[in-house]
MIPAGU-775247 format. One record per residue (C-alpha): x, y, z. Coordinates in pm, whole numbers, plus 50000, padded with zeros to 5 digits. Example, Ala and Ser with C-alpha at 12.3 -4.5 7.8 and 13.67 -1.06 7.14 Angstrom:
residues 2
512304955050780
513674989450714
END
This chain:
residues 497
943139373121712
940919351121496
940489315621629
939899289721353
936939267021404
934749292121588
933349307921274
930119298521096
928999306920746
927209340120707
924589341520434
924789369620181
921659368919960
922169357619602
919499382819500
921989410619568
921819434919274
924699440519033
924929475118877
926309480518527
926669508918277
924579507317961
926189524817667
923429520717407
919689514417397
918449497817083
915559511916883
912309494816971
910789497016624
910189462216495
910679447816847
914459448016815
915049451417188
913649430017466
915159449817755
912549462717996
913169499418073
912679525318341
912659560218194
913459590118414
911739619118239
911819656318323
909309668418065
906469649317901
907149669417582
910429650117554
908739616217556
910749594817309
908359587417021
910469558516887
909699537817194
905899541417201
902999537916964
900599567316925
898059549917150
900699544317419
901909580317396
898339593317429
897769571317734
900979583417900
900099620017839
896649614117983
898109598318297
900599626718342
897839652418296
895999634818577
899119642018791
900299605818804
904089606518832
904569569318760
903239551118454
903659514918344
903339503917979
903159466817895
904419460417544
904469427317362
908069418717445
908849440617747
907559464518013
908419501618028
908159521518350
908139559518346
908819583018633
908519620918628
910099636718939
908579667319103
911369692519055
909649717419286
910889697719587
914159706219761
917159685719653
917269660919940
913539653519913
913839650119534
916599624119569
914509605219824
911469605519594
913639589619325
914839562419564
911239555419665
910149554919301
912839529319216
911629507119500
907979511419397
908549494219061
910049462919219
906789444519287
905879445118918
909449437818804
909699406619021
906139396018940
907109396118573
910249375718661
912529401618503
916209394618567
917489427018417
916199462418387
917709492318205
917379525818381
917519553918124
918189590018222
916149612317988
916229641118237
919989646418215
920239641118593
922769614218675
922299620219048
918579612719031
919179582318812
921689567919060
919219574919343
916579554419161
919069525919115
919979528619485
916329525719591
915739496119360
918839477219471
918239482419842
914529475419809
915289442319639
917089429619952
915939396820105
917069376620407
916229340520321
918919321020505
916479302620730
913769296120467
913509260220341
912579269419982
914789300119950
915459295319577
911779296919492
911349327919710
914239347919562
913439379619373
914109376219001
915879409618950
919659404918939
920989434018733
920309471018687
921949486318381
922159524318385
922319547618084
923039584118163
925199609617980
928299618118179
927989587418403
931399573718499
932279538018590
933659549118927
930219562619025
928689528718947
931429511219144
931019534219444
927269528719453
927739491119424
930149491319718
927759512519923
924849488819854
926989458419937
927939474520269
924319481620362
923419445620272
926109432920509
924859455120788
921299442820736
922369406420731
924249410221058
921289427121228
918819401221096
920879371721221
919499355921542
921669353521851
921619315521812
924089322221530
925579356221607
927369353921942
929989380022032
932659355821910
930849350321580
930349387721533
934089393621561
934699364921316
932429381821063
934439413821100
937619393821028
936059381020705
934969415820603
938489428620667
940019401520450
937649409620163
937969447420180
941619447420289
941519464520625
943239452320943
941209434521212
942379425121561
940099407021809
940689408722186
939339378822379
938139377722740
941549373822901
942869404222714
939759424122807
940369414823172
944009425423153
942889459223011
940439462923303
937439469823080
935029468223373
931959478623178
932219450422925
933099424823191
930159435023415
927589432123137
929049398523034
928879383123384
925459367623331
926369351123001
927919317622919
929369332922601
932639352722630
932879389222523
935059402822245
936569436622163
937339441921795
939719468321658
939459475221283
941859498121098
941829512120745
944919533520686
945799538320317
949169552520220
947499583320069
945319591320373
944699628620404
944439627720785
947279618121022
945019613621325
942289587521278
938579591721264
937259564921501
933859548221481
932579530221790
929679505721760
927589489822033
927799452021995
925199438122234
924299407422030
921239400722246
919749421222526
917379405522776
917789435623001
919729414023245
918179411923591
916199443423502
914379420223262
912599434522958
908949425622894
908759399022621
905959413222406
907099439222153
910439443622325
912719414122385
911649395822069
913719418521843
916649424522076
918919405421839
919119439821674
920859455721973
924179451721790
923059473721498
925629500221591
928449475221545
927029465521203
927009502221099
930629509321189
932079477221043
930049480520722
931109516920688
934739506320710
934019479020453
932559504620208
935279530920239
937999504420205
936359489919893
935989525219755
939659532019842
938849565620001
942009584220112
941029586420478
942409569920792
939499554220983
939259529521270
936289510921417
935989497321771
933339472021872
932809459922230
930559429122208
928659406822450
925119395722525
923259408022834
921749379123031
920329373223380
922579343023441
923899329723771
926589356023830
924869384823649
925609420123764
922819434323976
921039467324037
922969483324319
926389470624210
929289494824177
931679487023892
935039502023803
935479511723439
938659510323230
939039547823290
939039542323669
935629558823711
933139540623932
929539535423826
926539526924042
924349503423839
920689511323900
919339493723593
921069464523419
919129472623101
921199504223064
924119482322958
925049497022621
926539528322771
928739507022999
930429488122716
930649519222496
932329538622778
935239514022786
935599516722408
935489554822418
938189555322684
940299530822480
940029554422180
941999581122369
945279563022302
945009571221929
944539609021981
941699608721726
940569636221492
936949627921576
935129598921743
931579589321642
929659562421826
926579544321695
924239526121930
920679514221973
920979530922310
917629543622435
913919539022385
913729576122465
915389584722132
912939562921941
910019578122133
911239613322055
911559611521675
910359576721578
912089558221294
912459589221077
915999598321172
918869596421420
919109614521752
922599629221780
924589650622021
928219658022088
931179681122129
932379683121766
932719718121622
929849733821428
931579729121093
931779691621150
928179690021269
927069708720958
928919684120734
927289654920915
923829670220883
924379677520513
925459641420457
922339630020643
920099651520426
921749639120106
921159602420195
917949609520388
919389595020707
918649627320886
920019639721217
918099655821502
920589672221738
919759672022109
921419695322363
923999683322614
923699711922862
925709709323183
922529707523392
921869672323262
924969660523451
923019664423774
920639636723664
923379610123669
924979619724000
925379590624244
925499591124623
928139563924641
930009563724308
931329587824046
928079584323852
925039562123809
924099545023486
920619559923445
919039593823500
915459600623600
912239597423399
913089626623170
915639632822893
916679596222877
918479599122543
920419629522666
921449614923003
922769584322817
924849607922604
926019627022911
927159594123063
929299587022755
930689622322756
932449614623085
934829591322896
936109614122619
938849640022582
938509645422204
935889658721958
932959634621973
929519627521830
926959602721961
924299587721731
921359569821891
919909547721616
917299529821831
914439542421614
915479535321253
917879505821282
915159479021299
911579484121178
908619460821223
906789470120902
908039476820546
909599511020498
910109515920122
913669507020015
914709503220380
912599471920389
911499454620706
913609443721008
917299453820984
917739485520776
921489492720784
920549528420878
923649549620934
925979533020683
924939555720396
925229586420621
928779577620720
929959568120371
928579601120238
930389620120517
933739603320448
933319606420069
932849643920110
936069646920311
END
């Protein structure tokens, strides 16, 4: 359980956007309104003449004729941004264009020190309007905790008001909760290990549970030993910090499922590679992000609890750092997992699958409807598809996989399914143990998945988020560094249930 005194304060940026409904927009004749606007427009013929002078209208029409989809008009007392979506694109791409458009206006909005912007739907497309708000809010994210002059560096934009016919308050509330969850995931990933030990990570989950009203139980090292979680204990041997295992449960009275959906997140708060040491340049320097899977699953639970979705969901997080300390586990060791399986360790940098395997075995006791694990597991996944999506694989039925892929398309956190053919099992055969923890030089993402498959007896999906979870250059509304990639996918999936 939570131990008072071990927690530290986590920083949630004050520049976090607040979304509100706007019921009226004042006429601009005579400069009666000072609200800066973003207009979502489907047809230039429906350009509102009350808002613009003839010269402004002529300029806008000229820009649109030149095939410019975004136009900015600076008026005496405010700025007006216009965006005309390309409706020839398929739905998922159209939504993503709107998110990107919302983010693209931020530089000018913050340069002008605007605190509030009104997003007006003149296209009669509430979904596209909310997508623009989503892109703006997520793009406005900052992580300033360790900056001396953080107040002077904060973005000015604090509020997005939305005017769209048919828009309901619950849609605004749901989007706000989703954005808040992504922000929490990003903050956790961006925190350095000097703050975010395994103990601190579990403490943050306790705080999230208190705020969103879901149950959190934290197992400490002695409990982990008594449960014989050999994978977690082996990885932790080289560290001076103890491991934790966190169990989070959201079970509302009106839950539509009796058996839980279980999310499992890799919580390696820092990964040196252990004795199979990583090279420093362009590798170890961002390994604070190796716990991104744990941030995804906890933040997903936070969002669905705040949204009060009628679904029974649990999240399991095994957490430790991976160090080459005095008693570190070594290549050549054989360890016994919680399941009783033995594993020959040939590379101590293939540690994530060891701690996840114990968590996946632990999940069996709940007889789950479906288990989904999220992990920055392999460089092979990132090499295969880059940062443009998530490598996935698993034993779930095709209907479930289709729902997951549809959710990924809707939120543009897309899934690339890899095969888990039986032949890949041969690549992790060991001469002296039940299996080894790495395969050969090929199919690295798949052999990692095949390793995990040994520990399940339920429908299961594995999501390797190594590519998109942490990016080294700005990526539109996903920003730079921790992205929170996977939270929006999961919340969309559970919302659709």
